[in-house]
RODO-2510 file (C-alpha; in nm, 4 decimals, decimal comma):
residues 517
     n   res          X          Y          Z
     1     m    16,9743     7,5275    14,5553
     2     s    16,8781     7,5572    14,9757
     3     r    17,1440     7,3561    15,1520
     4     q    17,0316     7,0064    15,3724
     5     p    17,0978     7,1230    15,7303
     6     a    17,4323     6,9699    15,9182
     7     v    17,4072     6,6338    16,0972
     8     p    17,4841     6,7300    16,4696
     9     i    17,7883     6,5837    16,6029
    10     g    17,7295     6,4172    16,8927
    11     p    17,5305     6,1848    17,0708
    12     a    17,2450     6,0798    16,7787
    13     a    16,9377     6,1457    16,8720
    14     p    16,6729     5,8289    16,9832
    15     s    16,5580     5,6532    16,7153
    16     r    16,1442     5,6323    16,7394
    17     r    16,1511     5,2340    16,6901
    18     a    16,3939     5,1998    16,9383
    19     v    16,1494     5,4198    17,1834
    20     g    15,8474     5,2411    17,3908
    21     p    15,8544     4,8273    17,5422
    22     v    15,9772     4,5648    17,2489
    23     s    15,7091     4,3406    17,1136
    24     p    15,7109     3,9666    17,2076
    25     r    15,7896     3,8872    16,8564
    26     s    16,0504     4,0896    16,8636
    27     r    16,1796     3,9832    17,2339
    28     g    16,1772     3,5941    17,0189
    29     r    16,3786     3,6870    16,7115
    30     l    16,6366     3,8189    16,9847
    31     v    16,6356     3,5414    17,2133
    32     w    16,6679     3,2910    16,9375
    33     w    16,9647     3,4732    16,7909
    34     g    17,1146     3,4779    17,0856
    35     v    17,1064     3,1163    17,1626
    36     v    17,2145     2,9895    16,8092
    37     t    17,4980     3,2252    16,7427
    38     p    17,6699     3,0897    17,0691
    39     v    17,6246     2,7170    16,8943
    40     i    17,7111     2,7760    16,5630
    41     g    18,0590     2,9415    16,7036
    42     i    18,1531     2,5778    16,8905
    43     a    18,0458     2,3752    16,5705
    44     l    18,2928     2,5902    16,3968
    45     a    18,5019     2,5720    16,6395
    46     g    18,4806     2,1929    16,6483
    47     i    18,4903     2,1633    16,2352
    48     l    18,8318     2,3534    16,2559
    49     f    18,9608     2,1618    16,5423
    50     c    18,9259     1,8154    16,3694
    51     v    19,0525     1,9710    16,0469
    52     a    19,3848     2,0971    16,2245
    53     l    19,3886     1,7458    16,4028
    54     a    19,3236     1,5547    16,0602
    55     a    19,5989     1,7829    15,9180
    56     g    19,8184     1,7293    16,2158
    57     m    19,7820     1,3326    16,2228
    58     m    19,8174     1,3116    15,8710
    59     i    20,1521     1,5010    15,8947
    60     f    20,2687     1,2795    16,1803
    61     y    20,1441     0,9367    16,0070
    62     g    20,2352     1,0849    15,6730
    63     g    20,4657     0,7950    15,6042
    64     r    20,2652     0,5268    15,8232
    65     i    19,9736     0,3370    15,7686
    66     a    19,6655     0,5036    16,0121
    67     p    19,6190     0,3848    16,3677
    68     r    19,3327     0,1310    16,4042
    69     v    19,3875    -0,0057    16,0875
    70     s    19,3578    -0,3825    15,9536
    71     v    19,3637    -0,6078    15,6745
    72     t    19,1029    -0,8985    15,6998
    73     g    19,1650    -0,8729    16,0956
    74     i    19,5257    -0,8158    16,0853
    75     d    19,6974    -0,5355    16,2403
    76     v    19,8634    -0,2555    16,0269
    77     g    19,8525     0,0666    16,2168
    78     g    20,1002     0,2370    16,2362
    79     q    20,3207     0,0960    16,0629
    80     t    20,5359     0,1729    15,7159
    81     l    20,4442     0,0287    15,3884
    82     t    20,7487    -0,2148    15,4187
    83     e    20,6130    -0,2901    15,7437
    84     a    20,2615    -0,3994    15,6852
    85     a    20,4339    -0,5632    15,3636
    86     l    20,6262    -0,8098    15,6017
    87     t    20,3395    -0,8481    15,8487
    88     l    20,0861    -0,9140    15,6188
    89     g    20,3040    -1,1629    15,4046
    90     g    20,3583    -1,3363    15,7625
    91     r    20,0182    -1,3705    15,9363
    92     w    19,7864    -1,3697    15,6007
    93     t    19,7845    -1,7348    15,5188
    94     l    19,4381    -1,8423    15,6035
    95     v    19,1255    -1,7937    15,3499
    96     t    18,7422    -1,8688    15,5352
    97     l    18,5511    -2,0382    15,2966
    98     r    18,1713    -2,0185    15,4020
    99     d    17,7890    -2,1751    15,2822
   100     e    17,5717    -1,9640    15,5489
   101     e    17,6086    -2,0785    15,8763
   102     r    17,9146    -2,3364    15,8341
   103     v    18,2391    -2,1884    15,8047
   104     w    18,5804    -2,3579    15,7412
   105     q    18,9395    -2,2042    15,7465
   106     v    19,1552    -2,3425    15,4772
   107     n    19,5853    -2,2682    15,4230
   108     a    19,5100    -1,9878    15,1059
   109     a    19,7940    -2,1144    14,9464
   110     s    19,6746    -2,5143    14,8901
   111     l    19,3842    -2,3025    14,7213
   112     g    19,6027    -2,1163    14,4571
   113     i    19,5574    -1,7926    14,6312
   114     s    19,8580    -1,5473    14,6862
   115     l    19,7890    -1,2025    14,8662
   116     d    20,0171    -0,9161    14,6828
   117     a    20,1558    -0,7858    15,0424
   118     v    20,3179    -0,4954    14,8871
   119     a    19,9944    -0,3867    14,6928
   120     t    19,7744    -0,4497    15,0150
   121     a    19,9785    -0,2552    15,1838
   122     q    19,9795     0,0277    14,9634
   123     r    19,5722    -0,0104    14,9737
   124     a    19,5639     0,0313    15,3418
   125     f    19,7798     0,3288    15,3382
   126     s    19,5925     0,5352    15,0907
   127     r    19,2659     0,4084    15,2321
   128     s    19,3279     0,5045    15,5714
   129     h    19,4424     0,8901    15,5088
   130     v    19,1725     0,9148    15,2664
   131     a    18,9451     0,8408    15,5744
   132     l    19,1492     1,1133    15,7942
   133     s    19,1270     1,3548    15,5432
   134     a    18,7689     1,3008    15,5262
   135     a    18,6523     1,2530    15,8558
   136     g    18,9032     1,4087    16,0829
   137     w    18,9217     1,0812    16,3021
   138     l    18,9675     0,7663    16,2069
   139     s    18,7314     0,4924    16,3160
   140     p    18,8258     0,1383    16,3126
   141     l    18,8590     0,0647    15,9539
   142     d    18,9207    -0,2766    15,8069
   143     v    19,0808    -0,3281    15,4117
   144     s    19,0033    -0,6315    15,1993
   145     p    19,3540    -0,7745    15,0498
   146     i    19,4785    -0,7699    14,7126
   147     v    19,5061    -1,1202    14,5892
   148     q    19,6001    -1,3355    14,2660
   149     v    19,4316    -1,6199    14,2158
   150     d    19,5527    -1,9830    14,0069
   151     e    19,1793    -2,0709    13,8558
   152     n    19,3476    -2,4557    13,7900
   153     r    19,4956    -2,5021    14,1023
   154     m    19,1860    -2,3484    14,3270
   155     r    18,9720    -2,5853    14,0429
   156     e    19,1817    -2,8904    14,2225
   157     a    19,1235    -2,7805    14,5444
   158     l    18,7476    -2,7475    14,5899
   159     w    18,7116    -3,0716    14,3872
   160     e    18,9223    -3,2267    14,6469
   161     l    18,7293    -3,0304    14,9226
   162     a    18,4007    -3,0727    14,7783
   163     p    18,3171    -3,4167    15,0292
   164     t    18,3912    -3,2333    15,3327
   165     l    18,1997    -2,9011    15,1969
   166     e    17,9078    -3,0512    15,0730
   167     r    17,6348    -3,1777    15,3152
   168     a    17,4110    -3,4591    15,1526
   169     p    17,0573    -3,4636    15,1587
   170     v    16,8489    -3,6255    15,4502
   171     n    16,5700    -3,8391    15,3594
   172     a    16,2238    -3,8244    15,6024
   173     g    16,2733    -4,0872    15,8281
   174     v    16,1920    -4,2358    16,1785
   175     r    16,2812    -4,1617    16,5442
   176     l    16,2268    -4,3042    16,8724
   177     t    16,1630    -3,9883    17,1075
   178     g    16,0000    -4,0495    17,4654
   179     g    15,9179    -4,4075    17,3751
   180     r    15,7126    -4,3100    17,0949
   181     v    15,7932    -4,3788    16,7058
   182     e    15,7731    -4,0579    16,5171
   183     a    15,8162    -3,9633    16,1327
   184     t    16,1719    -3,6769    16,1116
   185     p    16,1100    -3,4452    15,8372
   186     a    16,3257    -3,4374    15,5147
   187     q    16,6510    -3,2367    15,5219
   188     a    16,7790    -3,0833    15,1343
   189     g    17,1455    -3,1517    15,0767
   190     r    17,4251    -2,8601    14,9611
   191     q    17,6330    -2,9327    14,6938
   192     l    17,9070    -2,7337    14,5955
   193     a    17,9005    -2,5696    14,2490
   194     i    18,2540    -2,5079    14,1383
   195     q    18,2334    -2,3412    13,8446
   196     a    18,0283    -2,0737    14,0245
   197     t    18,2174    -2,0160    14,2686
   198     l    18,5124    -1,9411    14,0241
   199     a    18,3061    -1,6978    13,8767
   200     q    18,2624    -1,5152    14,1829
   201     l    18,6151    -1,5188    14,2138
   202     r    18,6321    -1,3356    13,9237
   203     s    18,3915    -1,0388    14,0224
   204     g    18,7073    -0,9163    14,1922
   205     d    18,5375    -0,9096    14,5850
   206     a    18,4412    -1,2300    14,6556
   207     l    18,7438    -1,2161    14,8907
   208     e    18,6007    -0,8941    15,0744
   209     d    18,7720    -0,9626    15,4474
   210     g    18,9281    -1,2861    15,3542
   211     v    18,6242    -1,4685    15,3494
   212     l    18,5128    -1,6364    15,0082
   213     d    18,0876    -1,7287    14,9994
   214     l    18,0868    -2,0618    14,8203
   215     a    17,8486    -2,0786    14,5190
   216     m    17,6465    -2,4336    14,6325
   217     a    17,3328    -2,6075    14,5185
   218     e    17,0441    -2,7161    14,6852
   219     v    17,0192    -3,1178    14,6453
   220     a    16,6542    -3,2356    14,7053
   221     p    16,6378    -3,5675    14,9238
   222     a    16,4546    -3,8680    14,7943
   223     i    16,2240    -3,8899    14,9944
   224     v    16,0111    -3,5854    15,2152
   225     d    15,7411    -3,8307    15,3876
   226     s    15,7802    -4,1555    15,6199
   227     s    15,4528    -4,1555    15,7922
   228     g    15,4429    -4,4715    15,6080
   229     m    15,7313    -4,6704    15,7973
   230     v    15,6188    -4,6134    16,1445
   231     a    15,4550    -4,8962    16,2583
   232     e    15,7585    -5,1095    16,0862
   233     a    15,9733    -4,8967    16,2776
   234     e    15,7432    -4,9687    16,5818
   235     r    15,7903    -5,3512    16,5457
   236     l    16,1697    -5,3058    16,5141
   237     l    16,2717    -5,0398    16,8004
   238     a    16,0800    -5,3099    17,0224
   239     n    16,4458    -5,4637    17,0216
   240     s    16,7644    -5,3460    17,1269
   241     l    17,0334    -5,3544    16,8063
   242     d    17,2591    -5,6860    16,8564
   243     i    17,6174    -5,6634    16,6613
   244     r    17,7601    -5,9829    16,6656
   245     v    18,1664    -5,9714    16,6730
   246     f    18,3298    -6,2537    16,5025
   247     d    18,6626    -6,3185    16,4738
   248     p    18,7056    -6,6296    16,2242
   249     v    19,0822    -6,6806    16,3203
   250     t    18,9723    -6,7470    16,7149
   251     g    18,6402    -6,8502    16,6584
   252     d    18,5601    -6,6266    16,9551
   253     s    18,2231    -6,3786    16,8926
   254     v    18,0931    -6,0885    17,1601
   255     h    17,7983    -5,8989    17,1190
   256     w    17,7967    -5,5087    17,1190
   257     i    17,4242    -5,3893    17,2185
   258     a    17,2250    -5,0761    17,1300
   259     p    16,9267    -4,9845    17,3269
   260     p    16,6038    -4,8743    17,1301
   261     e    16,6360    -4,5142    17,2592
   262     t    16,9850    -4,5355    17,0981
   263     w    17,0019    -4,6858    16,7805
   264     g    16,6098    -4,5069    16,7144
   265     t    16,7998    -4,1819    16,6502
   266     w    16,9704    -4,3363    16,3374
   267     l    16,7036    -4,4536    16,1544
   268     t    16,6182    -4,3138    15,8130
   269     t    16,4663    -4,4350    15,4951
   270     a    16,5527    -4,5419    15,1662
   271     p    16,3632    -4,5916    14,8286
   272     d    16,2691    -4,9754    14,7703
   273     g    16,0139    -5,0460    14,5084
   274     g    15,9767    -5,4072    14,6550
   275     t    15,7686    -5,2984    14,9620
   276     a    15,3941    -5,1708    14,9441
   277     t    15,4915    -4,7815    15,0533
   278     g    15,7465    -4,8245    14,8164
   279     l    15,9935    -4,7278    15,1039
   280     a    16,2505    -4,9065    15,3439
   281     l    16,4075    -4,8367    15,6854
   282     a    16,7643    -4,7701    15,6517
   283     f    17,0777    -4,6877    15,8940
   284     q    17,1953    -4,3282    15,8754
   285     p    17,5873    -4,4211    15,8141
   286     e    17,7162    -4,1584    16,0391
   287     p    17,6009    -4,2599    16,3978
   288     v    17,6507    -4,6505    16,3371
   289     r    18,0369    -4,5582    16,2145
   290     a    18,0858    -4,3577    16,5186
   291     f    17,9144    -4,6341    16,7377
   292     v    18,0979    -4,8973    16,6105
   293     e    18,4092    -4,7338    16,5671
   294     s    18,4140    -4,6204    16,9549
   295     q    18,3276    -4,9934    17,0434
   296     a    18,6337    -5,1124    16,7933
   297     a    18,8648    -4,9096    17,0392
   298     v    18,8853    -5,2616    17,2475
   299     l    19,0293    -5,4525    16,9719
   300     d    19,4114    -5,4462    16,9783
   301     s    19,6438    -5,3284    16,7048
   302     s    19,6315    -5,6326    16,5000
   303     r    19,3019    -5,6409    16,4630
   304     y    19,0680    -5,3999    16,2933
   305     l    18,6259    -5,3662    16,1461
   306     n    18,5705    -5,2825    15,7754
   307     v    18,3066    -5,0443    15,9468
   308     d    18,1626    -4,9889    15,5433
   309     e    18,1014    -5,3406    15,5430
   310     v    17,9145    -5,3450    15,8823
   311     i    17,6379    -5,0602    15,8134
   312     a    17,5782    -5,2666    15,5035
   313     n    17,5489    -5,5683    15,6760
   314     l    17,3201    -5,3821    15,9271
   315     n    17,0823    -5,2379    15,6483
   316     a    17,0877    -5,5886    15,4800
   317     n    16,9452    -5,7106    15,8059
   318     l    16,6850    -5,4002    15,8841
   319     a    16,5599    -5,4219    15,4870
   320     a    16,4945    -5,8294    15,6230
   321     g    16,3059    -5,6884    15,9494
   322     s    16,6141    -5,7814    16,1501
   323     p    16,7685    -5,5499    16,4035
   324     q    17,0525    -5,7398    16,4294
   325     g    17,3856    -5,7640    16,2486
   326     l    17,7477    -5,9068    16,1955
   327     a    18,0775    -5,7406    16,1981
   328     r    18,3760    -5,9767    16,1131
   329     v    18,7368    -5,8771    16,2767
   330     y    19,0057    -5,8443    16,0109
   331     h    19,3640    -5,9004    16,0988
   332     h    19,6915    -5,7132    15,9814
   333     d    20,0055    -5,8732    15,8263
   334     g    20,1959    -5,9467    16,1169
   335     q    20,5648    -5,9214    16,1247
   336     h    20,8429    -6,1649    16,3052
   337     v    21,2340    -6,1615    16,3840
   338     v    21,3755    -6,4610    16,3245
   339     q    21,5630    -6,6019    16,5841
   340     s    21,8884    -6,8691    16,6066
   341     g    21,8000    -7,2192    16,5096
   342     e    21,4683    -7,1278    16,3198
   343     t    21,4310    -7,2164    15,9416
   344     l    21,1654    -7,0664    15,7649
   345     i    21,0086    -7,4067    15,7040
   346     s    20,9814    -7,3830    16,0868
   347     i    20,8224    -7,0344    16,1041
   348     a    20,5886    -7,1003    15,8610
   349     w    20,4608    -7,4079    16,0898
   350     d    20,4808    -7,2384    16,3879
   351     y    20,2741    -6,9445    16,2694
   352     g    20,0627    -7,1943    16,0463
   353     v    20,0894    -7,0174    15,6902
   354     p    20,2129    -7,2656    15,3839
   355     y    20,6019    -7,1112    15,3804
   356     p    20,5313    -7,0129    15,0087
   357     w    20,2404    -6,7729    15,0888
   358     i    20,5751    -6,6068    15,3392
   359     e    20,7977    -6,6152    15,0476
   360     q    20,5315    -6,4135    14,8413
   361     a    20,4820    -6,1861    15,1520
   362     n    20,8413    -6,0938    15,1351
   363     p    20,9759    -6,0867    14,7409
   364     g    21,3593    -6,1644    14,7257
   365     l    21,3719    -6,3705    15,0423
   366     e    21,5827    -6,7319    15,0303
   367     s    21,6927    -6,7498    15,3444
   368     v    21,6594    -6,6335    15,6816
   369     y    21,9304    -6,5123    15,9645
   370     p    21,8897    -6,4242    16,2976
   371     g    21,7636    -6,0984    16,3566
   372     q    21,5905    -6,0600    16,0529
   373     t    21,2154    -5,9275    16,0198
   374     i    21,0023    -6,0560    15,7662
   375     v    20,6282    -6,0177    15,7153
   376     i    20,4017    -6,2820    15,8265
   377     p    20,0458    -6,2915    15,5976
   378     s    19,7161    -6,2399    15,7832
   379     a    19,4906    -6,5681    15,7490
   380     d    19,2415    -6,3643    15,6030
   381     n    19,4403    -6,4519    15,3206
   382     f    19,3110    -6,7567    15,2949
   383     f    18,9686    -6,6421    15,3033
   384     d    18,7701    -6,6735    14,9849
   385     f    18,4065    -6,6122    15,1262
   386     p    18,3012    -6,4223    15,4025
   387     p    18,3671    -6,6457    15,7240
   388     l    18,0351    -6,7936    15,8440
   389     p    18,0130    -6,7168    16,2286
   390     d    17,8262    -7,0635    16,3601
   391     k    17,9587    -7,3335    16,1871
   392     r    18,3426    -7,4497    16,2404
   393     i    18,5800    -7,7362    16,1793
   394     v    18,8692    -7,8433    16,3545
   395     v    19,1286    -8,0876    16,2888
   396     s    19,4266    -8,2188    16,4486
   397     i    19,7240    -8,3269    16,3071
   398     s    19,8924    -8,4919    16,6199
   399     q    19,5258    -8,6366    16,7485
   400     q    19,4476    -8,7639    16,3450
   401     h    19,0667    -8,6283    16,4648
   402     v    18,8270    -8,4146    16,3606
   403     w    18,5706    -8,2611    16,5124
   404     v    18,2736    -8,0756    16,3829
   405     y    18,0804    -7,7626    16,5656
   406     e    17,7729    -7,6148    16,4746
   407     n    17,5890    -7,3094    16,6943
   408     g    17,8808    -7,3791    16,9411
   409     a    17,8029    -7,7399    17,0238
   410     l    17,9766    -8,0438    16,8715
   411     k    17,7995    -8,1889    16,5930
   412     w    18,0492    -8,4674    16,4916
   413     d    18,3842    -8,6615    16,6405
   414     w    18,5283    -8,8339    16,3698
   415     l    18,8790    -9,0324    16,2990
   416     t    19,1286    -8,9018    15,9768
   417     s    19,4221    -8,9307    15,8279
   418     t    19,6320    -8,6141    15,6839
   419     g    19,9368    -8,5513    15,4865
   420     i    20,3085    -8,7556    15,5097
   421     a    20,6008    -8,5761    15,6243
   422     s    20,7026    -8,5592    15,3066
   423     s    20,4038    -8,3786    15,1693
   424     p    20,2146    -8,2676    15,5037
   425     t    19,8821    -8,1199    15,5800
   426     w    20,0073    -7,7522    15,6842
   427     p    19,8494    -7,6286    16,0329
   428     g    19,6344    -7,2515    15,9847
   429     i    19,3046    -7,1141    15,9608
   430     y    19,1256    -7,1757    15,6234
   431     q    18,7684    -7,2073    15,5182
   432     i    18,5962    -7,4432    15,2938
   433     i    18,6214    -7,2648    14,9035
   434     l    18,5790    -7,5650    14,6903
   435     h    18,2820    -7,8576    14,6316
   436     e    18,4004    -8,0804    14,4096
   437     p    18,1707    -8,4376    14,4034
   438     n    18,5064    -8,6615    14,2502
   439     a    18,7958    -8,4329    14,1932
   440     y    19,0891    -8,5577    14,0264
   441     a    19,4544    -8,5062    14,1469
   442     a    19,6789    -8,5956    13,8136
   443     n    20,0138    -8,6089    14,0246
   444     w    19,9374    -8,9352    14,2084
   445     n    19,6383    -9,0252    13,9617
   446     l    19,3948    -9,0233    14,2033
   447     y    18,9339    -8,9613    14,2158
   448     m    18,8810    -8,8291    14,5476
   449     p    18,4858    -8,8340    14,6185
   450     h    18,2997    -8,5700    14,7928
   451     f    18,5958    -8,2872    14,7726
   452     l    18,5812    -7,9899    15,0061
   453     g    18,8973    -7,7567    14,9121
   454     v    19,0505    -7,6372    15,1990
   455     y    19,3211    -7,4007    15,1134
   456     r    19,5786    -7,3468    14,8765
   457     p    19,9785    -7,4472    14,9331
   458     i    20,1156    -7,2707    14,6658
   459     p    19,9604    -6,9117    14,6195
   460     g    19,7706    -6,8285    14,3155
   461     a    19,8387    -7,2382    14,1974
   462     d    19,5935    -7,4700    14,0861
   463     f    19,6038    -7,6916    14,3409
   464     t    19,4154    -7,7730    14,6747
   465     n    19,4105    -7,9101    14,9715
   466     g    19,1178    -8,0179    15,1541
   467     f    18,8695    -8,3157    15,2523
   468     h    18,7501    -8,6371    15,0996
   469     g    18,6802    -8,9744    15,0987
   470     f    18,8377    -9,3164    15,0323
   471     p    19,0077    -9,2324    14,6699
   472     t    19,0410    -9,4822    14,4234
   473     r    19,3671    -9,5175    14,1387
   474     g    19,2705    -9,6276    13,8158
   475     g    18,9044    -9,6477    13,8790
   476     s    18,8722    -9,9352    14,0520
   477     q    19,1549    -9,9558    14,3293
   478     l    19,0424    -9,8206    14,6268
   479     l    19,2917    -9,6865    14,8879
   480     w    19,3631    -9,6159    15,2568
   481     t    19,0120    -9,7830    15,3594
   482     n    19,2355    -9,8676    15,7033
   483     s    19,4461    -9,6266    15,7747
   484     l    19,2542    -9,3639    15,9414
   485     g    19,4128    -9,2034    16,2637
   486     t    19,7638    -9,2420    16,0150
   487     r    19,9000    -9,0274    15,8227
   488     v    19,8826    -9,1570    15,4806
   489     t    19,7712    -8,8719    15,2135
   490     y    19,9678    -8,6015    15,0319
   491     g    19,8674    -8,3224    15,2110
   492     c    19,4865    -8,3751    15,2417
   493     i    19,2533    -8,4497    15,5142
   494     l    19,0787    -8,8184    15,4962
   495     l    18,7629    -8,9559    15,5849
   496     s    18,4820    -9,2151    15,5313
   497     n    18,3425    -9,2016    15,3157
   498     t    18,0107    -9,1909    15,4836
   499     n    18,1290    -8,9075    15,6776
   500     a    18,2946    -8,7093    15,4208
   501     e    17,9589    -8,7493    15,2387
   502     l    17,7834    -8,5640    15,5766
   503     l    18,0337    -8,2892    15,5809
   504     y    18,0154    -8,1930    15,2055
   505     n    17,6488    -8,1447    15,2350
   506     w    17,6664    -7,9909    15,5483
   507     a    17,9578    -7,7152    15,5096
   508     e    17,9127    -7,4509    15,2428
   509     n    18,1619    -7,2328    15,1353
   510     g    18,2772    -7,0079    15,4256
   511     v    18,3022    -7,2605    15,6881
   512     v    18,6368    -7,1906    15,8611
   513     v    18,8251    -7,4969    15,9240
   514     e    19,1273    -7,4587    16,2014
   515     i    19,3730    -7,7233    16,1318
   516     q    19,6038    -7,7521    16,4684
   517     a    19,9610    -7,8708    16,4459
***
């Protein structure tokens, strides 16, 4: 066998591939590797650093929640499980209810929602450390809470909250803009779907970020085109809105005026089958309520308005083609501290309230004593009908006189006779509540022509004092024809037959009667 020559010891002979100039392609390859290799090295070093840092942070925060961690915005980063549970238990009290852009914050407990603070803290701990191990560095992390829901309580709470959460549809209406009346578009309403909202809760992720998105149903408006009402609105909005505020006790009136550019923004439309267009103009209640309540701030604490009643009156007048309305003033019951020397009778007389009504307002009241506080019933208790503002009858017991007013002007001025001392006519603010052509008083066997009932001395009793002409007894005996100007009756207000008939035909039920002592 021939032997291979030995490889010489020492520097290797140059390779033929290394001899001569390097080709451009080879240069490119060498340059590429020369640049990338350091980049890969830097990246690997970065990864190793992050892993080392994460490991170090996990060791450092081993028993704590990692930093930059919160639960629905409540910071629990760096806290132990116990500390985090205490933090959440003290601060997680509100739930946000949301319907598109509208939000409300509600006490969680009132909704039947309770936080499992311990389980939530454990979730924050676990998720933060998983994030640390995966990313090497923790971006801000907000963890959703773990809660329990009492569905029955939640259902009740949503039912109670529904009027606040819902939005009524808005019919197409009209408005005055820049002196010109134009139609306004309709707007759909939003109605709370309670069962669907509860179903979302059962899905398990409805309270993500502490927000409960409400399930809502759209409610279509009744009227989507109001162009047919523009002409009628133009006619009405040529005037200011005039609300007459009437106090039936004092007889005073004031007027609250809203200019067209103000009340023209309060209008909407309502279905009305009695019109050619099938529509009628109406007031949106919210702006009217805001206006009336702001104006009513001038009333003292003893008086108030029924705003719903005012709105109803305005709508009724608007339907009749009039931009006017009436606001009746009401009166709260009062209180009186008994003074030395006063009796129940004297107090009732001074306040103009028959004393049985004071007894009824103070159950168990048998006598009064100085320093005692008793309730004085409001004159509103004697109004069976809405008081009429343009007619008023004034009776003076001391002068034995009657004055009748219409539209603020004196219409009639008559002599009268009121009750004797043992059966007096009682002072107070009352109203016409009864018309009886020829009433019969069984206690005295009297027939009373043209009887106008004014007040019941005893609450609930079928006994009424009022105006009447000369009575007859036994069907033939005519009484008191020469007694006008003196006290002769048993509590009623005596007029001549002629005057009693005039008043009977003029004074409808609701006319206020003011009887002065």
